Backbone as CSV, one residue per row, in Angstrom:
resi,resn,N_x,N_y,N_z,CA_x,CA_y,CA_z,C_x,C_y,C_z
1,MET,105.761,105.359,117.056,105.318,104.940,115.727,106.531,104.434,114.942
2,THR,106.415,103.248,114.417,107.503,102.661,113.642,107.207,102.819,112.154
3,GLU,108.269,102.844,111.377,108.056,103.028,109.934,109.011,102.178,109.116
4,MET,108.516,101.773,107.946,109.298,101.050,106.943,109.274,101.884,105.672
5,LYS,110.389,101.907,104.967,110.467,102.678,103.729,110.600,101.728,102.541
6,VAL,109.950,102.101,101.434,110.027,101.338,100.197,110.499,102.286,99.102
7,ASP,111.681,102.024,98.561,112.241,102.849,97.486,111.578,102.440,96.172
8,ILE,110.853,103.380,95.548,110.106,103.074,94.321,110.589,103.905,93.130
9,SER,111.840,104.363,93.182,112.335,105.239,92.119,112.317,104.562,90.751
10,ASP,112.622,103.264,90.672,112.580,102.551,89.384,111.143,102.308,88.921
11,LEU,110.233,102.118,89.865,108.832,101.819,89.544,108.092,103.049,89.027
12,LYS,108.615,104.236,89.297,107.958,105.480,88.855,107.836,105.566,87.342
13,SER,108.696,104.862,86.611,108.634,104.900,85.144,107.341,104.276,84.615
14,GLU,106.666,103.472,85.433,105.419,102.821,85.017,104.207,103.743,85.154
15,GLY,104.372,104.886,85.818,103.279,105.851,85.921,102.832,106.106,87.345
16,GLY,102.241,107.270,87.557,101.790,107.690,88.879,100.576,106.931,89.377
17,ASP,99.736,106.476,88.443,98.542,105.725,88.842,98.927,104.422,89.539
18,LEU,99.988,103.785,89.051,100.451,102.528,89.636,100.953,102.754,91.063
19,ILE,101.609,103.893,91.293,102.125,104.220,92.626,100.961,104.433,93.593
20,GLU,99.927,105.117,93.121,98.743,105.334,93.966,98.050,104.006,94.288
21,GLU,97.974,103.113,93.301,97.383,101.793,93.529,98.195,101.004,94.546
22,LEU,99.525,101.107,94.449,100.397,100.416,95.399,100.196,100.947,96.812
23,ALA,100.079,102.267,96.950,99.855,102.874,98.261,98.527,102.404,98.852
24,GLU,97.478,102.356,98.040,96.178,101.879,98.509,96.222,100.396,98.880
25,PHE,96.927,99.603,98.072,97.061,98.172,98.330,97.752,97.936,99.676
26,LEU,98.842,98.645,99.923,99.569,98.479,101.185,98.746,98.974,102.371
27,LYS,98.021,100.079,102.174,97.182,100.627,103.241,96.094,99.620,103.631
28,GLU,95.498,98.996,102.625,94.424,98.032,102.850,94.936,96.765,103.552
29,LYS,96.086,96.250,103.116,96.597,94.982,103.635,97.257,95.122,105.014
30,THR,97.938,96.245,105.268,98.673,96.388,106.525,97.908,97.167,107.580
31,GLU,96.812,97.817,107.183,96.043,98.680,108.085,96.958,99.721,108.738
32,ALA,97.854,100.259,107.941,98.811,101.264,108.405,98.673,102.520,107.555
33,GLU,99.301,103.584,108.008,99.307,104.845,107.270,100.423,104.784,106.231
34,VAL,100.096,105.079,104.970,101.084,105.022,103.888,101.221,106.411,103.284
35,GLU,102.439,106.971,103.353,102.711,108.288,102.782,103.530,108.123,101.510
36,THR,103.197,108.914,100.510,103.941,108.884,99.259,104.893,110.079,99.231
37,ALA,106.186,109.803,99.195,107.198,110.851,99.085,107.697,110.863,97.637
38,THR,108.746,111.604,97.361,109.248,111.742,96.003,109.604,110.395,95.375
39,ASP,110.524,109.662,95.982,110.960,108.385,95.424,110.726,107.217,96.368
40,GLN,109.856,107.414,97.367,109.632,106.315,98.303,108.255,106.355,98.930
41,LEU,107.833,105.206,99.408,106.614,105.089,100.205,107.051,104.855,101.644
42,VAL,106.360,105.485,102.583,106.662,105.299,104.000,105.439,104.662,104.649
43,VAL,105.621,103.472,105.208,104.539,102.741,105.867,104.715,102.930,107.367
44,LYS,103.786,103.666,107.995,103.859,103.945,109.431,102.716,103.244,110.140
45,ARG,103.019,102.705,111.323,101.988,102.004,112.076,102.227,102.200,113.573
46,GLU,101.155,102.464,114.283,101.226,102.591,115.738,101.437,101.217,116.352
47,GLY,102.168,101.172,117.449,102.338,99.917,118.179,103.183,98.922,117.415
48,GLU,102.584,97.792,117.053,103.309,96.712,116.401,103.771,97.110,115.001
49,ASN,105.025,96.827,114.703,105.614,97.193,113.419,105.159,96.235,112.311
50,VAL,105.060,96.740,111.096,104.816,95.896,109.930,106.143,95.200,109.650
51,SER,106.141,93.873,109.642,107.410,93.161,109.471,107.937,93.351,108.049
52,ARG,109.245,93.350,107.968,109.912,93.560,106.695,109.590,92.429,105.713
53,SER,109.561,91.204,106.207,109.285,90.066,105.326,107.847,90.092,104.810
54,TYR,106.897,90.500,105.660,105.501,90.586,105.225,105.333,91.682,104.174
55,LEU,106.000,92.809,104.369,105.935,93.898,103.400,106.540,93.465,102.066
56,ARG,107.617,92.686,102.132,108.250,92.175,100.918,107.288,91.252,100.154
57,VAL,106.577,90.385,100.887,105.602,89.486,100.270,104.488,90.284,99.605
58,LEU,103.997,91.329,100.283,102.930,92.159,99.719,103.389,92.858,98.443
59,LEU,104.617,93.365,98.438,105.148,94.025,97.241,105.253,93.035,96.086
60,ARG,105.699,91.821,96.373,105.812,90.807,95.328,104.437,90.406,94.794
61,LYS,103.446,90.313,95.679,102.072,90.013,95.243,101.542,91.109,94.340
62,PHE,101.821,92.373,94.694,101.362,93.500,93.890,101.987,93.453,92.499
63,LEU,103.286,93.184,92.430,103.967,93.110,91.134,103.402,91.960,90.293
64,HIS,103.117,90.843,90.937,102.555,89.703,90.212,101.149,90.019,89.701
65,LYS,100.358,90.670,90.531,98.983,91.015,90.176,98.932,91.937,88.952
66,HIS,99.895,92.833,88.850,99.937,93.784,87.738,100.871,93.332,86.613
67,GLU,101.254,92.053,86.647,102.092,91.438,85.616,103.404,92.202,85.392
68,LEU,104.012,92.624,86.493,105.287,93.336,86.426,106.419,92.527,87.050
69,LYS,106.124,91.300,87.456,107.111,90.487,88.164,108.318,90.152,87.286
70,GLU,108.115,90.098,85.973,109.226,89.809,85.066,110.156,91.004,84.900
71,TYR,109.664,92.202,85.222,110.438,93.422,84.981,111.009,94.052,86.247
72,PHE,110.431,93.728,87.407,110.878,94.318,88.670,111.063,93.239,89.718
73,ARG,111.915,93.512,90.716,112.107,92.603,91.834,112.215,93.411,93.118
74,VAL,112.019,92.759,94.241,112.071,93.425,95.543,113.324,92.943,96.256
75,ILE,114.195,93.897,96.615,115.419,93.548,97.335,115.484,94.349,98.628
76,GLY,116.275,93.861,99.557,116.446,94.550,100.829,117.465,95.660,100.696
77,GLY,117.205,96.754,101.389,118.141,97.867,101.416,118.746,97.982,102.803
78,LYS,118.962,99.196,103.239,119.458,99.422,104.588,118.383,99.045,105.596
79,GLU,118.634,99.293,106.844,117.688,98.940,107.904,116.328,99.580,107.651
80,ASN,115.264,98.780,107.753,113.875,99.205,107.547,113.622,99.777,106.158
81,THR,114.318,99.289,105.154,114.132,99.763,103.786,114.083,98.591,102.810
82,LEU,113.132,98.635,101.889,113.057,97.687,100.788,113.144,98.483,99.491
83,ILE,113.653,97.860,98.433,113.836,98.543,97.160,113.144,97.742,96.063
84,VAL,112.296,98.415,95.265,111.698,97.793,94.091,112.640,98.166,92.936
85,LYS,113.381,97.185,92.458,114.434,97.420,91.481,114.046,96.833,90.136
86,GLU,114.430,97.522,89.062,114.175,97.007,87.722,115.147,95.889,87.409
87,ARG,114.628,94.796,86.837,115.494,93.666,86.481,116.310,94.001,85.240
88,LYS,117.528,93.496,85.200,118.339,93.644,84.003,118.028,92.460,83.117
89,ILE,117.464,92.741,81.962,117.057,91.677,81.044,118.141,91.507,79.995
90,ALA,118.667,90.291,79.884,119.729,90.013,78.914,119.144,90.002,77.515
91,GLU,119.828,90.696,76.619,119.386,90.701,75.231,119.913,89.464,74.526
92,GLU,119.106,88.922,73.649,119.511,87.702,72.933,120.394,88.034,71.766
């Protein structure tokens, strides 16, 4: 069983309901098992792995759907890890 991790520590400030929606969204789109840990989601799938680029696209779609794309971005972390990071917004 292969797994991908998504660091959601910055996204937790938006609320627990959003994290549950994200877990359901990923479960539905990837047909994989999604576990919610303290500061991360773990996407596990038997056989063929969920590709990192596809998972990144799904995370970006989720942020766009919930109108959070201006406040968060998806960056790559270590091997098999993606990070949902809060954007630094310049003050005028």
